[in-house]
N, C-alpha and C positions, 0 to 999 in steps of 0.2 A: 503494500501501499503507500511506503513511503517513496518507493521510487516514482509511483504514479503521480503523488502530489507534488514533487520535485519538477517532476515533466510539465506538470499543469502550472506551476508557477513560470515556470521560464516559458510556456506558449502563452499566457498571461503578458509575461514582457513582451514576447514577441510583437502579439497585438496590438500591444498598448503605442510600441515604437511604430507601428505602420498607421495605426490611428493618428498620432501624433507629428509625423513629418510627412504623410504622404496622403491620399485620397481612399475615398469609399471605393475607388475602382480599383485601386492597387489592394484592398484587404479582401474585394471580390475575386481577384486574380488569384490571389494565394489560395483561397477556400477552394475555386473551379480546378486549379493545378493540384491538388492534394489529394492522390488517387486513395482506394481505399486499399490497404495492404492485404495483399493476397496469402489466405489460407492461414493467418492469423488467430481469427476469432475461435475457431474450434480448441484451440491450446491459449488463448489468451484471458483476459481479466473481464468480467461480464461486465455489461454497460451499466448496471447500476454502480459497480465499485470505481467503475471511471468516473461516473458522474458525481461520486463520492470525493474522490480525490480533486476534481475542478471545486468543488465546493471549498473542500479544506484549503487548498492555496488560495481560495478568494478571502478566506477569513484571514488570512496571514499576509496579505497581500498589501504593499505600503498604503495605496490610498482605494477608497471604495470603488468596486469596479461594477460597471454598468451591463445593461444585458447584453448588448452587442459586442463588447468584448468577452465576455463570459462565454455567450453564445458561439462565437467565431473559435475561441480558445476548445470549447470541448466538442465542436465539431472535427477539429485538426486532429484532437487527441484519440475521439472515437475512429477517424478513419484511418491513423497510424497503427492502430489496433483491431484492425480488420472489420471495423463496423460501417456498414454503409449509412451514415448520417448526414444528414440535409439541415440546415440553417435556415429558419424561414423567419422572415422579417414581415410585420404587419402592423396595421394602422386602424383608429377607429376614428371616425368625425367627429362625435358628439359626446363628450367632450372630447378635443383630438387627443390622442395618446398614441405613441406609437411604441412598439415591443419586438424582441426577437429570441427565438426561443430555438430548441432543436429537436429533428424528429427522425426516429428510426422505423422504418416500416409504417408512417403515419401515425404512432404514437407520439405525444410528445414525452422525452426523456429528463430534460433538466428544467422542468418549470410544472405548473399546475396543467393535468390534462385536459383542461376546457380552454386553453388559450388560442387553438384555432376557431373556437365556437365565439369568442369576444373580438377577436381581431379578424379584419379583411386582411386576406393573404396578400404581400406586393411583390416579393422576390423569395425564390427559394435557391440556395445556393448550396 
């Protein structure tokens, strides 16, 4: 578990770096380029354990972690460990809110399961 938490922390740093010094297009490109590792899911950690590692890394992170950073890092971590994860960005009009979460096989894995019902999906990557 410690290894996954350290890896998660480093991914949070990487995503923050991209968000601070580049554009959303660059972050989108990084997510699109991260292929799902082949053959690792059978021997790898379960999805819940990897999501818990991200949650722990967020607790120890130096600054508050927003949903976009957390979801991008979660997507990258899951894909590195053989899970076909997608980051979803959604919005609601009244009152205007935006949010990001991660889905695996259509199920939300890093947030409340009803996120897809509250927010209109704007982008999947």
